[in-house]
Residue frames as a rotation matrix with the C-alpha (Angstrom) as fourth column:
MET 1
0.927 -0.370 0.060 62.25
-0.116 -0.436 -0.893 122.31
0.356 0.821 -0.447 73.87
ILE 2
0.578 -0.812 -0.083 65.96
0.606 0.359 0.710 121.46
-0.547 -0.460 0.700 73.99
VAL 3
0.982 -0.189 0.023 68.21
-0.145 -0.822 -0.550 124.41
0.123 0.537 -0.835 73.14
PRO 4
0.411 -0.902 -0.133 71.93
0.829 0.431 -0.356 123.92
0.379 0.037 0.925 72.38
LEU 5
0.961 -0.175 -0.212 74.32
-0.026 -0.825 0.565 126.13
-0.274 -0.538 -0.797 74.37
TYR 6
0.403 -0.915 0.033 77.81
-0.210 -0.128 -0.969 127.35
0.891 0.384 -0.244 73.60
ARG 7
0.130 -0.443 -0.887 80.23
0.811 0.563 -0.162 126.05
0.571 -0.698 0.433 76.22
SER 8
-0.829 -0.507 0.237 80.93
0.324 -0.780 -0.535 129.67
0.456 -0.367 0.811 77.23
ALA 9
-0.254 0.831 0.496 77.21
-0.575 -0.541 0.613 130.11
0.778 -0.129 0.615 78.13
VAL 10
0.365 0.347 -0.864 77.26
0.395 0.782 0.482 127.27
0.843 -0.517 0.148 80.67
PRO 11
0.732 -0.079 0.677 77.47
-0.566 -0.624 0.539 128.61
0.380 -0.777 -0.502 84.25
ALA 12
-0.250 -0.964 -0.094 80.78
-0.683 0.244 -0.688 127.69
0.686 -0.107 -0.720 85.90
HIS 13
-0.425 0.102 0.899 79.05
-0.827 0.361 -0.432 126.01
-0.368 -0.927 -0.069 88.86
ALA 14
0.636 0.768 0.074 77.18
-0.649 0.584 -0.487 123.65
-0.417 0.262 0.870 86.50
VAL 15
0.235 -0.605 -0.761 80.28
-0.822 0.294 -0.487 122.27
0.518 0.740 -0.428 84.77
ASP 16
-0.714 -0.591 -0.376 81.26
-0.276 0.730 -0.625 120.01
0.644 -0.342 -0.684 87.68
ALA 17
-0.292 0.682 0.671 77.89
-0.947 -0.109 -0.302 119.82
-0.132 -0.724 0.678 89.45
PRO 18
-0.871 0.059 0.487 76.52
0.023 0.996 -0.081 116.35
-0.490 -0.060 -0.870 90.18
GLY 19
-0.749 0.622 -0.226 73.67
-0.351 -0.083 0.933 115.27
0.562 0.778 0.280 87.96
GLU 20
0.026 0.869 0.494 70.14
-0.997 0.058 -0.049 114.39
-0.072 -0.491 0.868 88.96
PRO 21
-0.549 -0.173 0.818 69.53
-0.272 0.962 0.021 110.71
-0.791 -0.211 -0.575 89.68
ARG 22
-0.775 0.276 -0.569 68.29
-0.527 0.216 0.822 108.63
0.350 0.937 -0.022 86.76
ASP 23
0.242 0.929 0.281 64.99
-0.969 0.220 0.108 106.80
0.038 -0.299 0.954 86.86
GLY 24
0.278 -0.055 0.959 64.66
-0.457 0.871 0.182 103.04
-0.845 -0.489 0.217 87.42
ARG 25
0.861 0.047 0.507 65.28
0.392 0.575 -0.718 102.43
-0.325 0.817 0.476 83.70
GLY 26
-0.060 -0.997 -0.039 68.55
0.802 -0.071 0.593 104.42
-0.594 0.004 0.805 83.68
ARG 27
0.056 0.167 0.984 67.08
0.859 -0.511 0.038 107.41
0.509 0.843 -0.172 81.83
MET 28
-0.885 -0.183 -0.428 67.45
0.353 -0.863 -0.362 111.13
-0.303 -0.472 0.828 82.44
VAL 29
-0.064 0.968 0.243 63.81
0.996 0.077 -0.042 112.21
-0.059 0.240 -0.969 82.54
LEU 30
-0.921 -0.244 0.305 63.17
0.307 -0.934 0.181 115.65
0.240 0.260 0.935 81.02
ALA 31
-0.520 0.830 0.204 59.37
-0.851 -0.524 -0.038 115.66
0.075 -0.193 0.978 81.35
LEU 32
-0.956 0.266 0.125 56.96
0.222 0.933 -0.283 113.10
-0.192 -0.243 -0.951 82.76
GLY 33
-0.571 0.814 0.101 53.44
-0.115 -0.201 0.973 112.82
0.813 0.544 0.208 81.34
GLU 34
-0.737 0.307 0.603 50.94
-0.674 -0.256 -0.693 113.61
-0.059 -0.917 0.395 84.07
VAL 35
0.293 0.954 0.063 48.16
-0.919 0.299 -0.258 111.48
-0.265 0.018 0.964 82.63
THR 36
0.762 0.063 -0.645 49.86
-0.450 0.768 -0.455 108.70
0.467 0.637 0.614 80.67
GLY 37
0.753 -0.577 0.316 53.05
-0.091 0.384 0.919 108.22
-0.651 -0.721 0.237 82.67
HIS 38
0.658 -0.550 0.515 55.02
0.717 0.248 -0.652 108.44
0.231 0.798 0.557 79.42
ALA 39
0.538 -0.550 -0.639 58.28
0.243 -0.624 0.742 110.37
-0.807 -0.555 -0.202 79.61
HIS 40
0.836 -0.542 0.089 60.51
-0.110 -0.324 -0.940 112.43
0.538 0.776 -0.330 77.38
ALA 41
0.781 -0.597 0.181 63.87
-0.063 0.214 0.975 111.07
-0.621 -0.773 0.130 78.49
VAL 42
0.496 -0.719 -0.487 67.48
-0.830 -0.227 -0.510 111.00
0.256 0.657 -0.709 77.33
LEU 43
0.940 -0.288 0.183 69.51
0.230 0.931 0.282 107.84
-0.252 -0.223 0.942 76.89
GLY 44
0.469 -0.856 0.217 73.28
0.401 -0.013 -0.916 107.80
0.787 0.517 0.337 76.86
PRO 45
-0.175 -0.620 -0.765 76.08
0.983 -0.069 -0.169 109.06
0.051 -0.781 0.622 79.07
GLY 46
-0.394 -0.005 0.919 75.62
0.212 -0.974 0.085 112.52
0.894 0.228 0.385 80.52
ARG 47
-0.737 0.138 -0.662 74.11
0.653 -0.110 -0.750 114.58
-0.176 -0.984 -0.009 83.32
LEU 48
0.137 0.799 0.585 70.94
0.526 -0.559 0.641 116.54
0.839 0.220 -0.497 83.94
VAL 49
-0.734 -0.492 -0.468 71.79
0.666 -0.388 -0.637 119.49
0.132 -0.779 0.613 86.21
ARG 50
0.378 0.915 0.139 68.89
0.802 -0.399 0.445 121.35
0.463 -0.057 -0.884 87.84
GLU 51
-0.798 -0.574 0.183 69.40
0.439 -0.762 -0.477 124.99
0.413 -0.301 0.860 88.73
PRO 52
-0.153 0.786 -0.599 67.02
0.919 -0.109 -0.378 126.48
-0.363 -0.609 -0.705 91.30
GLY 53
0.218 0.382 -0.898 65.16
0.222 -0.915 -0.335 129.54
-0.950 -0.126 -0.285 90.04
VAL 54
-0.688 -0.484 -0.541 66.28
-0.436 -0.320 0.841 129.14
-0.580 0.815 0.010 86.43
SER 55
-0.019 0.804 -0.594 64.05
-0.980 -0.133 -0.149 128.50
-0.199 0.579 0.790 83.43
GLY 56
0.893 0.351 -0.281 65.08
-0.406 0.897 -0.172 124.88
0.192 0.268 0.944 83.01
PRO 57
0.629 -0.683 0.372 67.74
0.021 0.493 0.870 122.29
-0.777 -0.540 0.324 83.75
LEU 58
0.153 -0.697 -0.701 70.98
-0.974 -0.224 0.011 121.92
-0.165 0.681 -0.713 81.85
LEU 59
0.910 0.098 0.404 71.76
-0.024 0.982 -0.185 118.74
-0.415 0.159 0.896 79.97
HIS 60
0.075 -0.938 -0.339 75.35
-0.917 -0.198 0.345 117.69
-0.391 0.285 -0.875 79.28
LEU 61
0.923 0.186 0.337 75.92
-0.027 0.904 -0.426 114.97
-0.384 0.384 0.840 76.68
PRO 62
0.144 -0.970 -0.197 79.67
-0.538 -0.244 0.807 114.36
-0.831 -0.010 -0.556 76.33
ASP 63
-0.813 -0.435 0.387 79.17
0.033 0.630 0.776 111.72
-0.581 0.644 -0.498 73.63
GLY 64
-0.651 0.697 -0.302 75.77
-0.600 -0.228 0.767 112.72
0.465 0.680 0.567 72.30
GLY 65
-0.817 0.466 0.340 72.52
0.018 0.609 -0.793 110.98
-0.577 -0.641 -0.506 73.15
ARG 66
-0.773 0.629 0.083 68.95
0.096 -0.014 0.995 110.57
0.627 0.777 -0.049 72.06
VAL 67
-0.635 0.690 0.347 65.59
-0.721 -0.367 -0.588 111.73
-0.279 -0.624 0.730 73.33
VAL 68
-0.880 0.382 -0.282 63.08
0.213 0.849 0.483 108.90
0.424 0.365 -0.829 73.58
HIS 69
-0.525 0.818 0.237 59.32
-0.759 -0.323 -0.566 108.87
-0.386 -0.476 0.790 74.11
GLU 70
-0.552 0.340 0.761 56.79
0.166 0.939 -0.299 106.08
-0.817 -0.039 -0.575 73.86
GLU 71
0.437 0.890 0.132 54.79
0.374 -0.047 -0.926 107.88
-0.818 0.454 -0.353 71.15
HIS 72
0.917 -0.141 -0.372 57.46
-0.393 -0.473 -0.789 108.96
-0.065 0.870 -0.489 68.63
ALA 73
0.686 -0.718 -0.122 60.77
0.491 0.580 -0.650 107.95
0.537 0.386 0.750 67.11
PRO 74
0.335 -0.657 -0.675 64.03
0.797 -0.184 0.575 108.73
-0.502 -0.731 0.462 68.96
ILE 75
0.961 -0.102 0.258 65.56
0.047 -0.857 -0.514 112.17
0.274 0.506 -0.818 68.35
PRO 76
0.281 -0.930 -0.238 69.37
0.926 0.328 -0.185 112.19
0.250 -0.168 0.954 68.18
LEU 77
0.995 -0.098 -0.020 71.30
-0.087 -0.947 0.308 114.96
-0.049 -0.305 -0.951 69.92
PRO 78
0.381 -0.924 -0.021 74.95
0.197 0.103 -0.975 115.72
0.903 0.368 0.221 69.15
LYS 79
-0.009 -0.463 -0.886 77.43
0.985 0.150 -0.088 115.99
0.174 -0.873 0.455 71.99
GLY 80
-0.573 -0.249 0.781 77.36
0.185 -0.967 -0.173 119.23
0.798 0.046 0.601 73.93
TRP 81
-0.865 0.300 -0.403 75.42
0.343 -0.233 -0.910 121.29
-0.367 -0.925 0.099 76.46
TYR 82
-0.489 0.796 0.356 71.70
0.382 -0.172 0.908 122.06
0.784 0.580 -0.220 76.27
ARG 83
-0.874 0.429 0.230 69.06
-0.432 -0.466 -0.773 124.02
-0.224 -0.774 0.592 78.18
VAL 84
-0.692 0.720 -0.043 65.76
0.657 0.654 0.375 122.13
0.298 0.231 -0.926 78.63
VAL 85
-0.909 0.415 0.029 62.84
-0.410 -0.881 -0.236 124.55
-0.072 -0.227 0.971 78.44
ARG 86
-0.521 0.828 0.208 59.26
0.658 0.545 -0.520 123.60
-0.544 -0.133 -0.829 79.33
GLN 87
-0.881 0.279 0.383 57.04
0.158 -0.589 0.792 125.02
0.446 0.758 0.475 76.63
ARG 88
-0.686 0.692 -0.225 53.87
0.087 -0.230 -0.969 126.77
-0.722 -0.685 0.098 77.67
GLU 89
-0.520 0.640 0.565 50.48
0.826 0.208 0.524 126.70
0.218 0.740 -0.637 76.00
TYR 90
-0.978 0.206 0.009 48.61
-0.204 -0.962 -0.182 129.97
-0.029 -0.180 0.983 75.53
VAL 91
-0.280 0.957 -0.071 45.01
0.912 0.288 0.293 129.97
0.301 0.017 -0.954 76.63
PRO 92
-0.276 0.160 0.948 43.37
0.027 -0.984 0.174 133.40
0.961 0.074 0.268 76.74
GLY 93
0.522 0.488 0.699 43.26
-0.588 -0.388 0.710 134.48
0.618 -0.782 0.084 80.37
ALA 94
0.812 -0.252 0.526 45.60
-0.340 0.529 0.777 131.76
-0.474 -0.810 0.345 81.67
VAL 95
0.106 -0.822 -0.560 49.03
-0.848 0.219 -0.482 130.25
0.519 0.526 -0.674 81.19
ARG 96
0.720 0.084 0.689 49.62
-0.502 0.748 0.434 126.59
-0.479 -0.658 0.581 81.94
ILE 97
-0.437 -0.894 0.100 52.38
-0.653 0.392 0.649 124.07
-0.619 0.218 -0.754 81.31
ALA 98
0.225 0.458 -0.860 51.72
-0.908 0.419 -0.014 121.94
0.353 0.784 0.510 78.23
ALA 99
-0.169 -0.212 0.963 51.34
-0.686 0.726 0.040 118.29
-0.708 -0.654 -0.268 79.28
ASP 100
-0.968 -0.172 -0.183 51.40
-0.250 0.727 0.639 114.93
0.023 0.664 -0.747 77.49
């Protein structure tokens, strides 16, 4: 899940923080499929900033971007800041991360 953030909600330390390295194809990988190797990734200029102990990384897209995945059409994102949240699947008696 990719949640837009108001600029005022972005932690000050994240504004100028270096981004995570991109993969070999130049993408910012949000989630990698454990079984298939497919990835939800973002194309375009920007940074993926990981924050230890926080629910998910921050994504900054100064010019907008698009989420790509091998199994669906690209999803455009307007310019701005986003929080990337890993969704969880409910299974009675257990909680696990939903995977591709």
